N, C-alpha and C positions, 0 to 999 in steps of 0.2 A: 407239292413235294418239299420237304424241309431240307434246306441246304446247309444249315448250321451257321449261316452268316447272321450277325446281329441285325435286327431291323433298325432302319434309319430313324423311324418314329420313336423307338425305344430310347434313343440318345438325345432326343430333343425335349427340352423343358421350357415351358413358358413362365415368365415371372414379370411382375410389374415393378418398375424401378423409377424412382423420382430422382432426378439429378439437379443439383443446385447450379444456378447460372452465375457467371461472374458478377452481374449486377447485384445478386442477392448477397454475395460475400461482402461486396462494398458497402451495401446498405446496412448490414449487420455491423460491419467495422465502424461506420459513421455513427450508428446508435451507441456503440460501446465506447467510442473515443472520448477521453477527457479533453479539456479545452486546448492544453498544450500540444497534444498529439494532433488534434484537428487543425490547429494553426499550420503545422508542418505539412499536413496532407494537402491543404488548400494552396499553400504556396507552391508545392510540387506540381499540383494540378495546373496552376497558372503557367508553369514553365512548359508542361507536357502538351497542353492543348491550346492552340492558338485562338479557338473560338471563345475562350474565357477571357474576361476582362475584369478589372477592378471597378467597383462603384466608387466614384469619386465623392469626396465630402459634400460637394455642392449639388450632387444628383438628387432627384426626388427619391423618397424611400422605396417606391415600388418599381424603380428603374431595374432593379435586379430581376424582376419577374417579367419584364417586357418581352423577353425572348421566349416565354413559355407558350404563348399562343400565336405569335406573330410569325407566320410563314408565308405571307403573301408575296413578298419580293424574292422568294427563292424559286429556283426551277421547279417545274411541276413534280418531277420525280423526287427531287430532294425535299420538297414540301411534304409530299406524302410520307417519305420516310421519317421526317421530323415529327409529323403528327402521329403516325402509327408506332413509332419507336422501332428499334432494331429488333431482329428476330429473336434475340435472347432476353427481351424485356420481361421482367418478372414483377408482379405486385408483391413486393416483399412482406407487407403486412398480412396479406392472405396467407402466405407461407408460414409466417411466424405464428399465426393463429392456430396452425396445426402443429405448433412446436417442432418444426422440421429441424433436423440435425444436418446442417449444411455440409453435405459431401462425405461425412464420416471421417475417421481419424486418418490423417496423413494426406488427404486429397487437396490439391492446390489447383488454382485456376490460372496460374502464371504468376508474373512478378506483381507483388502488391504495390499499390500506388502510394502507400505512405510508409514511412520508416520512424521508428522510435527516435526521439531526440537523443542526441549523444550526450552522455553524462560529462559534466565538467570535471576534469582531472583534480583529484585531491590528494594530499599527502597522508598515506596510511600510517598505521602504528609501526609497521615493519620499515617503512621509509625513514621514519623518525629515528628508530633504534639503530638502523645502519648508518645513518648520518653521524650519530654520536659515536658509534664503534669506530668509524673511519677518522674521527678526530683524535683517537688515541694513537700513540706511537707504538704500533704493534708489528711484530714479525709476521711472516706468512702463516707460520703454524698457529699462533695465537688468533690471527685474524680468521683462519678457517674454523677454529673452535668457537669463536664468537658468532660466526655466521651460522653455524649449525645450531646453536642455542636459540638464536633469534628465529630461525626458521621453524622452531618447535613452539613458538609463543602463539597463543590463539588470540582472536580478536578481543577478548576480555582482558588480555594482558597476563595470562597465566602460562607457565611452562607445563606443557602437556605430556612431556616425554621424560621418563626416569633417566637419571644421569648415567646409569650403566648402559642404557640403550644408545644414548648420545655417544659414549665411548666406543661402543661397537660399530655404530654407523660411521664414525671417523676412521676407525681401523679398516672397515670394508672399503671406504673410498681410497684410502692409502694403498690398499692391496691390489685393487682393480684399476687398471688404466692409467696408473701414476708411476709405472716402473722407471720412466725416463727421468723423473725427478723425485725419486723416492727420498723421503725425509730421513736424513742421516741420524737424527736424534731417536729414531724408533717410534714405537707405538705411543699414542696419546694416553696419558694416565688419568684416572679419575680425579687425582688431586688438581691437575691442570684444568680440568673441566670445571671443578668447583671454584677454583680461583677466578676463572673467567666469568662464571655465573655471578659471583659476588660483585664483580666490576659492572656487569650489565644491570644488576639489581640497584645500583647507584644511579642509573640513567633516569631521565624523565620519560613518562610520568612516574611519579613516586609510587612504589609498590609493584612495579612491573617485574615480570619473570619470576614471580613467586609461584611455589608449587601447591599452595592451598590458600584458603581464606585467611586462616590464622597467620601465615607467613606474610601475606601482603599487608595485613594490619600492623604487624610488627615493623615491617619495613617503613611504612608511612609514619609510625610513631618515632622511629629512629631518625628519620629525615627531619622531623620536627624537634628533635633534641629531647624526647620524652622517654628515654630509656629507664629513668629512675622513678617514673610516675606510677600511681596506682593503676592507671589504665593499662600500662605495659605489663605490669605483674599479673593483672587479671587475664589479659590475652595470652600471656606466655605460659602461665601455670594453671589456669582455670577456665579455659576456653569453653568447655562443655557447660559449666555453670552459667557463664555469660550468655551462651546461646539459648539456654532455657530459663534465663532471668531469675536465678535463684538468689535474690538479693539478701535475704536473711542469712542464707548459708555462707555467702561471701563475706557478709559483715562479721559474722562470728569468726570466720577463718582469719581475717585480717585485724580483728579487734577494733572495728570502727562501726559507725552507725550505718543503717540501710540507706540513708540519705546520701552519705558520702559515696557509697557504691553506685547509687543511681546517678550521681553527678559524673563519676568515671565512665559509666556506661553511655551517658549522653555524649561524652567527648569521643568515645569510640564510634558512636553512631554517626559522627560527622566525617568519618573517613570514607574513602571510595572503595566499595567492595569489588568494583570491576574497573580498574584504572585505565584499561586499554580502550574502553568504549568512547572515551573523549575524542579519539581519533577515528572513530567509525564514520563511514560516509553518511552524511545527513542530506544528500541530495533528494531523497524521496519525501522528506518532510516539507519540501517547498510546494505549497499548494496555491493555485489560482482558482477562485470560485467560478463556476459556470453560470450561476444564478444569483440574484440579489432579492431579498425581501426587505421592503422599507415600509414604515408606517406613515401614511400621508392622509391628513384630515381624518384621523381616527380609524382608517382602514389599512389593512396590509395589502401592499401591491407587489406583484412579482414581476421582475424584468430580467433580461439576459445581462450577464456581466462579460459579454464577448465583444467589448469595444475594440479589442486588439485583433479580432478575428477578421480576415479579408472577407469583404462582401463581393459577390460575384455577379456578373451579368454576361449576356452574350455580346461579344465584341462586334460593334457596328462595322468596323473595317472589314473583318473576315465574312460578315454576312453580305456585304456588298460584293466581295469577291465570289462568294458562293452563288450569288444571284446572276452572275454572267453565264448564261445557258451554254454559249458556244464553247466555253473554255474547258468544260468537264465531260469526259466520256470514260466508260469502262472503269478501270481501277482507280482513276482519279475521282470519279463520281462516288465510288464506294468508300474511299478514304474520307472525303469531305462529309459524306452522310454519317459515317461512324463517329467522326470527331464532333459533328454538331449534335447528334443524339447524345453523345457522352456529356457534352457540356450542359445541354438542357437537363438531362437526368440529374447531374450533380447539383445544379441549382435547385431543382425540385426537392431532391433528397435532403439537402441542408435546411431548406425551409420546413420541410416536414419534420426533421429532427428538432428544430427550434420550437415549433408549435406543440410537438409532443411533449418536450420537456416543460414548457409553460403550463400545459394542461395538467401534467402530474404534479408540479409544484403548487398550482392553484388549489388542487384538491387537498394536498397536504396541509396547506396553510388553513384552509377551511376546516379540516378535520382536527388540526392541532392548535386551534385558536387559543386555547387555554395555556398551552406551552409558551406561545409568543407573548401572552399577557402576564403570566404568573411564574413561569420557570419549569425546570425539568420535572419537578414533582407531579406536574399536572399533565405529563405526556400521556396521551391515550393510546390504547392498542390499535395497531394498523398493520395490515398485511398487504402483500402485492396484489392478492386477489381483490381486496377492497377497491384499490386504485384502478386495477384493470377493468373491473365491472363498471365503475363510474365513468371512465374515459372510453369504454367500449373497445378495449384492445386486450391482447393476451398477456398473461402474467410474464411470459418470457420477454415480451417487448418492454414492459415496465421494468423488468429486472435489468435489461441492457441499458435502458435510459438512466437509471438510477446508479448503476454500478460504477464506482470510481469518480462520481460527480460530487461537487461541493456547492454549498449555498452559503452566502454571507447574509446573516440575519441581525437584528438589533441585539440579540443575545449571544452573538459570536459566529464563528465559522463552524459549520457542521457538514459531515458527509450526509448525502441523502439517505443512505442506509440507516442512519441514526434514528430516523422517524419511524422505522418499521420494527415492531416487536410484538410478541404476544403480551397478554395482560391478565388482570384479575378483576373480578367484580367486587364492588363494596357493598356494605349493608344498605347504603343509601340509593343503591341502584346504579351507581356511576361505574365507569370503567377506569382502571389505572394501568398504564403499561409496565412491563417488567423493568424498563429503564427508569420509570418513575419510582417503582418500589426500591431500586437500588439507590436512588437519590435520597429517599426517605431514611434508608438504613445509614447512609453516609452522614446524613444530618443528625440522626440520633447519636451516633458514635462521637461525632465532633462536639456534641453538647453534653456528653456524659461526665460524671465525676471520675477523674483519672485514678483516684484511690479506690474507687469501687466501680469499675467498668461494667457495662451491661453485658450479660450473657446472651447467647442466642435465644434462650427461652424468654428472657426479659424483652428482647427486641421484638420477638414474635408477639408477645402479649401486648406490647404498646401498638404495634401495627394492627393487630386484631381489634384493639380498643378503638382505633381510628377508623375502623370499618373495612380494613383490607383482609380478605380471607386468604391466609398464606400459612404454610406448614413450617415447622421449625427447621426441617432439613432444607428447605428452600431458602430460608434466611441464611443458613450456614453456607450454602452454595454461593449465594450472591455476595456474602461477606468475603469469601475466598476470591471471587472474581474481582472485587474491589481492592484486593491486597490488604484487607484489614486483618490483623492478628486475632486470635481468640482472646476472650476476656482475661484469662490468667496471664497472658503475655502482654496485655496492654496495661496491666495494673502498675501504678507507680506509687512509691512510698513517700 
């Protein structure tokens, strides 16, 4: 008889779900970490886990791995735990082979064990401008106007807000919340804002607080005492012709030769189009290589550049403590087991990271031998799949190993991602990478006649003559990526 009540079975749904374990998160973090981050992580691990100890300079090279198989002097239960691993032990390579997304968006496993290194404090553009503003003898009203203007200067050094809006903002601040000290002089006028802007535009860096590129160039020419120069007159009255390099038209306008116009344009080109960037934070540009490639006896050898990285081993002192069977029961035993397993796992994971990076770089050196011998024009196509197939790992593993890592080579410092790109086949049956093609385009433009620069069609023809099968539109795309202007804008008189 039907009762109208929903069936319990109807509300049940079975589904298979794979959850990432804490060790997997940590393993992926270790693969992804650049050298500086890894240094901080290992130092923190030394503080958190008493079973970890530093390998001293006089220790044998494999001392760090001694604890990986030695469990004989631990209590039986602890030895079994140390050999079998904790319950949440995961073979992270197997999981990465399935391209597993660890936990999905927003899922965390608790406090992460490493923290990004704190950036060193630097003086920003706004700090620099405020310091100069405070050196002036200003009343509270003028100071407030100056601070409002500086607050609307962007990192490139340009004023991003119209003056009328600055006047409105100052009046709004005067009206709301300032009744107890309302300015007796009344509302701020546009003339006051313009006067303060002119004072700020005399600050360093030269050209700051300009409202557009034309104004910043004029400010820089003024600071150099060039108000009466041809360069000033061109920027002031013929900026559009300058931007489009119309040298003959400008020469006719001023009654001079195109060569004199070109000389004035060269003077203008030496000015800074983004004066504020000189105060931009450059901390991200500081790079420490993870790997080194050196040529020894005619062969290229890969080594780790991690001499500053702490080398870890199991602490013999705490191993002796753990070996005392009578001392540990219940929660104490579980704590010791967890810390021991964590220490052993970290030593193994770091060593696996090192070996994986060496295998990846060894294959890159083998594949890109011509680059190391002859230069970037001989860089060959290479994909993550090529490397993954050779070292028998998944592409996601190779991607994590190479992302954010750098290698010091006889030809300079390069990110590992530099060696990966698609490519083109040549008529001779060889392959050349996209980066190699860009290098050839750069070389062709550098050697061209400046009075008759190469067009994209001519560059394409020369590359095809050299055996590179490439379309003109691809040449134009690569030229744009290299920041090279079209032929008509590169032409000099």
